[in-house]
Structures are given as C-alpha cells and as structure tokens.
N, C-alpha and C positions, 0 to 999 in steps of 0.2 A: 656720128656727126652732131646729134643733139647734145650729147655729153660734152663734146668739144666746145660747142657754143656756150653751154652753161659755164664751163671752166673759164672761157674767155671773158664772159661777163663778170664772174666772181673775181678774176684777176684785176680787171679794171676797177672794180669796187674797192678791192684791198689796197691797190696803189693809190687811188684817190683818197681813201681814208688816211693812209700814211702821210700823204702830202698835206692834208688838212691839219694833221697834228704838227707837222713840221712848220707850217705857216703860222701856227699859234705861238710858236716859241722863237721865231725868227722874223726879221723885218726886211725882206729882200723884194726886188721888183719882179713883176710877172716874167719879164725876159730872163732874169737870173734863175727863177724857178724852172722855167722851160729848159734852159741850158743845163741846169743841174739834173733834171730828169732824163734828158738825152744822154748825158755823161754817165748817169747811174745805170742806164740800160746797158751801155757798153762795158762798164766796170763789172756789173753782175755777171756778164758772160765771161769776162777775163778771169775772174777769181772763182767762178763756179758757185754762185749764191743767187738769192732771189732779189729782184728789184725792191719788193716790199721790205725785205730784211734790211737792205742798205738804207732806204729812206727812213725807216723806223729807228735804226741805230743813230742816224744823223740827228733826228729829232731828240733822242735821249741825251746825246752829248750837248746839243744846243741848249736843252733845258737846264743843264748844269752850269751854263755861262760861257761855254766855249763859242768862239765866233763861227760863222758859217763855213769858212775854209777849214778851220781846225776840226769841226764836227764831221766834215766829209772824210778827212784823213783818218780820224778815230773810228768812224763807222767801217771803213775799209779794213782797218786793223782788227776790229772786233769780229768781222765776218771771216777773215782769214783764220783767226783763232778758233772760231766755231767749226771750221772744216778740218783744220790740221790737229786740233786738240782732241784728246781722248776723253770720253765720258762727259761730253758737253751736250745737253739736251737740245739747245737751240741758241740762236744769236742773242736773245735777251739775257741768258745766263752768262754768255761770254762778255757781253757789254757790262753787266754788273761787276764781274771780276776785274775787268780792266779799269773801270771807274774807281772802285774802292782802292785798288793798288796805286793808281795815278795820284789820287787825292792824298793818300797817306804818305807817299814817298816823294811828293812834289815833282812828278815826272811830267815834262811838257809833251804836247801833242806830237811834235816831230820825233820824239824819242820813244813813243808809245810802243812801237814794234819790238823794242828791246824787252818789254814785259813778256810778250808772246815767245820771243826767243828763249828766255830763261825758263818759263813754264814748260815749253816744248822739249828743250834739251834735257832738263832734269827729269821730266816725265819719261823720256825715252831711255834713261839710263838707271833709274831707280824704281823701287816698289811703290810708286805712286803715279797716278795719271796726271796729265797737265790740267785736266778739269778738276781733279782733286786738289791740286795746289791752289787753283783759283778759288775753290770753295773755302779752303782753310784761310786764304788771304782775306776773303770777304769778312771773316769773323775776327781776324787778328791784326790786320795790316796797320790800322790806325793806332792801336795800343803799342804795337811793336816799334813803329816809327817814333812814337812819343818817348819810348824807352831807349832811344839811341841806336836802334838796329838799322842796318842797311837792308834793302830789298833782298840782296843775295844772302845775307845772314838769316833773314826770316825764312826764306825758301829752304835753306839748308837745315834749319831746326825742324821745320814742318816735315821735311823729307825723312830725316832720321827717326823722328818720333813715330811717324806713320808706318815704319818698317814692321813693327809688331802690332800696333793698335789697328791698322788698316781701317781707319775711320777719319777722313780728312776734316769733317765737320767737328768732331770731338777734339781733334788735334788743334784746330784753329781756335776753338773756345778755350782750350787749355793754355795756349800761349797768351791769349788775351788776359786770362786770369793770372798766370805766372808773372807777366810783365807788370801788371797792376799791383800785385802783392809785393813785389820787390820795391816798387816806388811808394808803397804805403797808400795807394789810392783807394782807401776803404769806401768812401762815399760813391766813387765811380763803380766799384764792384757791386755795392748794394743796389745801385740804380740799374745795373745790368742783370740783376737777379742772381748774382754769383755769391757763394758762401764766403764769409770772412772768418769762419771758424779756424782757430789755430794760428791766425795771423798775428805777427808781432805788433806790439802797441805803438812802436815808433821806429823810424829809420835807424836811429842810434842803437836801439835794442836789437833790431834785426841784424845790423852789421856786426854787433858784438857776438850774437848767438851763432851766426854762420861762421864767423872767424874762429870761435872757440871749438866748433864742431869739426871744421875742415881745414882751417888755416887760410881760407880764401876771403879776401876783402871785397865786398860788393861795391865799394866806392873808389873812384879815381883820386878824389881829394875830398875835403870836408864839405864841398858844395855840389859835387858832380858824381852821379852814378856811372859805373861801367855799363856797357850795353848788356842786354840780356844774354846775347851770344857769348860775350867775353866771360861773363860770370859763370855760365853753364859749362863753357869750355874748360875753365880753370877748375871747376868742381869735378868734371869728368876725369881730369888728369889725376885727381886725388881719390876718386871714387872707389877703386879697387882696394885701397888701403884703409878704408873706413869700416867700422863695425856695422852690423845690421841696424843697431839702435841709432847710430849716428846718421846713417843713410835715411832711415825712416823719419827722424827728427827734421832733417833738411828738407825732405819731400813735403812734410806737413807744413813747414814754415813757408816754403816757396810756392807750392802747388795746391795745398789743401787736400782734404780727403777725397774729394770728387775727381780731381785731376791728377792724383798721385801716380796712377798707372802710366799716364802719358810721360811724365817726367822720368819715371823709372825706366821706361823703354828708351828714352833719349840718352840717359846716363850710360846704359849698356850698349848703345850703338853710336856713340859720338864720333867714331872714326868715319862713319857714313856721313855725318853732318859736315865734316871737314872736306870729304870728297865731293859732296853735293855743292859746297860753297865754291870749290874750284871749277866745277862744271858750269855752274850758273854764271860765274864771272867770265867764262870763256865761251859763252853761247852765241855771240854775235852772228847773225845771218842764219841761224838754225831754222826759224819759222819759214822763211822764204824758200830755203832749200827743200824743206819737206813739202811745202805747197807746190813747188814745181814738179816734184815726183807725183804728188797726189793728182795733179791735173792730167796725168796720163791714165788715170784709172777710169773704169767704166762709170762709176758713181759720178765723177767729175764731169764726164761727157754728158751724162743724163741731165745734170743740173745746168750745164751750159746751154744745152738744147732747150731746156725748160725756160731759162731766162730769155733766150732768143724768141 
C-alpha cells in the first residue's frame, strides 16, 4: 500500500513536469490543456502507452514548430512506433526517428503514420529491425533527401547494405557520406567529421572517372545529378562484370576507405534493395495492423492497466 501511494505521487509529479514542458512551448488556454490531458489519459489506454510519454512527445513536436493539434497527432504516431517497432528503447528514440525523417522528406503530420508503416513492414521482412531503420535514417535522411532520393529508396538502400554489415548506425553514416561525396559536398563532409580522402576534385572529374570505370553516368543532364539510388542501382547492374581494381576504385571514389565495406555489401546485395523498395512502397496500414495484434498481448494489457 505504501509503495502504491509512492508510485501514485511519482506519477502525478511526472505528468505535471511533462505538462509544464508542454506549456513552455505552446500557448493554449487552461481549458484546452485540461481537455488535452483528459484526452491523453484515454488515448494512452487505447494505444497501450503512458500519459507522460504522450505529453512529452507532444511537447517535443510542438518545440519544432508544429501546432498543438499536429503535435498531438504526431505524439500518437511516435508512441505507436515505440510499441510496434523492434529494438526501440523508448518513446524519445521513436520521436527522434520520426522527426528526422519527416523534416528530411517534407512529410506532413497527417501522413506521418506512413513512416511507421514503412519502417515496420520492411523490418518485418528483412534483416533489419524497424528501430534499426529509424537509427540509420536519423544519420542519413537529410543528406539522402538532398541527393534526390525518396524515403522508400533510402530505406531500401539502408536495408540492403545492413544485410551483411548488421550495424544500422554505421550504414546510416555511410549513406550520408556516399551521397555527399557524389554531390561534391566536401565542406559539409569536413564539418561532419567525415574523411574526404580519395574524393574527386570536382563533379566533372567524378563523372568522368565513374563513367570510364563502369560506363555509368552519375548525371541526368549537365545540371542535375541522378539520385543516389539510381546511380547505385545502375552500378550494381554492371558490378559483376567489373574487375576487382575497377570495383575498388569506384568504392574509394564514392564511399571512401572508412565506408567502403558498406558500399561493397550493397553492391553484392542490390536485389534486396529492389525488393525492399517494393515492400516499402506497398506498406500502407502495416503499423496499425500490427498494433491491433499487439493490443491482444499480455504486455499491452499491462500497459493499458498502468495508464488507467
């Protein structure tokens, strides 16, 4: 009984602290906050999470400039990702993954569940967890989007490369590096603490060298790069016919020495990237279907009871 009273007191403190943080970054009326808290209590029980987690996630999204309604929607999505996703430590990690992906690929709040759909469905079908995809996306999403890749293409490349490497953080860093080296973003690479050793001196020189080694053109036209996915896909189609020296030269030009094993893994498993791309593009509804199944578990019932 004493322990129960202590827990009750601590829960009140935790919820109050989360609400204080939310009020710092929003400007709603007391009535609006009370309505929100009542709704959060109900929503936490529905999806099997904590009230504190939902309030804190709402504050995190509001801090980034989303309005109060959008922040509530995004917090719900982040908490669903936290429970259906594999290898996700807590809702804060889930929130960070969703934020970085949304910002990079310009996905609005109403479509945010599609991110969890993609992470979840690909994670269920390939040798990478949904949490691992999120980790890799945190490190690479911005650079990959700037290099003309879609979210589906980025997930596909991460998935295929991770087949052998089995280190999502390293894979994410590798694709940030590869996309920057292709675009000649030397200053950005140096600022990110990545090596520029072996990098071509200019876009024109890189284009010429890659074309001479493989026959693949990295440019759509004189002013526009192909996406990273398209370039690597075209290289993969020629890869088996290249000599070891040609392959090594291409890897050093595009990935550098530190990330070469990730690119080599990708080149030897690109069929998996194509399969993952198809799965990611056809993943609509995956997260909610899995969440419905999860709600029947003992773990979910315990969390729902805890929220109540």
